[in-house]
N, C-alpha and C positions, 0 to 999 in steps of 0.2 A: 852212358849221359852224365852231363855237368850236374852241379847241385843245384844251378838255376832253373835247368829243364825240369828237374826231376819233382821239386817245389811247386813250378808252374800247372806240371800234370797232377798232382793230387790237390791244389786248392780249394776245390772245391768241395772234397773229402775229408780235408784236414782236421775241422774239428771232432768229428767223429772220430778219428783215427786219434788225434790226442785223447781224446778221454781212453780209450783202450790203454795206451801208453804209459801213462801217469796220471797222477790225480793233482785235485787241487792244493794237495800239502803242499807240494813242489814251493808253487809262487806262495804260499802264506810264510813258507821258512826265508825265502829271498827278502819280502817286506821286513820281515822281524828283522832279521840281521842289518838289511839297511838303515834300520830305526826312521821308517818313511814318516813324512810329516806332511800335512796337508797346508798347500800355497807352492809347494816344492817345482821342478821342473825335469822330468826324467826323457831320458832314451831309449826305445826297445830295440835292442840291434835286435834282427831275423826275428821282426816281430810275428812275423806270419800271420794267422786272422787273429790276433791280439788275446791271446793269453794272460799274458803278462800286464797289459797297459789296462786291462779289462778291473781288473783290480786295482789299478793304480788310479784311475778315473773315478772308483768308488769311493777311494780314498782323499779324492780332493786334490790331487796332483796331475798336471798336465804333461803331457807326453809327446813325443818327437819318436814316432814310431817308423824304423827304418827296415828295407827287406831290397833284396837285390832281385824279388820274384813281384813283377807288377801284378799278375794273377792273385798272388798273396794281399797284395795290398787293396785290390779291387773287391775283392771279400770282405776285408777289412771294415772297408767304407760303406757296403752294404751293411753288415754288423751295426755299424756305428753311426747311421746315417741321424743326422739331426744333433750329434754330439760336438760340441766344438771346442772340445779341449785336447783335439789331437791332433800334429802337424803330420802328414802321410810324407815321407821322402824315400823315392828309390835312391839307391844305392849300396856299394860293396862293403864287406869288412875294411879291407887292405886301405880304404879312402873314404871314411865318414863322413857325408855329405853335412857337415856340421862345424860350427867353429872350433878354435880353441877354448877351453873355459865358458861352453855355454850351459852347460846341462849342470844340476846337483848330484843326479843319479843316473848310474847307467847301469845296464839288466842284460844281460843275455843268457837265455835260457834254451838248453838243447840245442845250441847252437855253434860251441867253439868245434865238439868234433866233425863239424862239417865242412872246415874250414882249411886250408893248406897247411897254412901257418901260426899256429896259435899263439905264439908267443909277442910276433908281431902283432896280430890283433887285438893281443890284451893292451898292449903299449899304444895302439891307436884309442882304443877305448879310455883310455888313460888322459889322452891329448884331448879331450874333449868335456873333461870334468873340471867344473871349478872346485878353488882352493878349500880344501876338506869335505868334498863332494865323495859320493863311494860307488864302488863297482863291486856289483854282485854277480857271478856267474853259478848256474845250476846244472850240473850237466852228469855225465855216466861216471863211476869207478871205470877202472882199467878190467876189462873183460875179453873174451876168446871168441866170440859167437860171430864169426867170420862171414856168414849171410846177411847179417848186416852192411856190409860194405858195397855188396851188389843190389840186396833188393829197398835197400832205403837210403842207399848213395853216401853212407860214413866214410868221413876220409881217416878218423881216428877209433879205434878199437876201445875208447875211454880214454883215463887220463889217471896216472898215478897222483895222490894227493899231494906227494912232497916237490913235484914236478910245477903243479900248479901254484904251489905256495912262493917255489923258486921265480918263477913267472912274476909273481905278484910284486915280489920285493925287488925284480931287476927293473920293473918298469916305475918303479919308485914310489908304491905305496906303502903305506905304513899300519900300524896295528889288524895285519893280517890273518883271518882264521879259516880254517876249511873244515868244515863241519858234515855230520851226517844227516842227511834230509829225515834218515828215517824209514822213507819209502822206498820202491824199487820203479823201475820201465820194464813193463813185459810187453815183449812182442815174440810171434809165432813167425815160421819162416811161412811162403807161400805153399811149399811141397806138404806142410802140415805136420814135417817129423823132427822139426826141430823148437825147440820154444826156450826165448832167454828172460831172465829174470835179474836184472841187473840194480843194483844199489847206485843210490845218487848221491853227491856232494854240494853243499853249498862251501863257495867258496868269497871272501869279502874283504874290501882292502880299501882305503880312509888315503886320499892326497892330502899331500903337506900344506 
């Protein structure tokens, strides 16, 4: 099953699944590291049903929500019906449907471990940032829970923080920081015989 197929399949249950996986602390850390300011424009990459977008809109930030799953975006439209601060765009991480230098912030939450080539995707996210813009990625630390490959379509078993820092620097970002969120992503296998509790990192970098 492809990543697109997987997320299309779970779209209607995603909000409940997300609450079981990780808490709002993740997005609060992301907003803090980005130093989000009212009136800005952000891209939420792999937006899902709007976990990151929701908090941004509450802070007075306009959002371009990008996802490869039509089903996810459909659920998001229902959830935010009547909100005029969100621009929904269907697209892939390798070729984002945004112009060069279009946004002030880019957020990607629990998204990077689902892509084939993380370093290239980071460069693509940097492309759409304005000068002085900030990229914030929140994702899983390196782990060994192989059942997540088959049951949740994970492509990567988390990441080494030094690798993430290197990718940010290679993409031309400065003031790079990779920090611990202070909470875990929790998931159990379908058989009930395995439990994963994985620490979460937050990485930020700024364009020149």
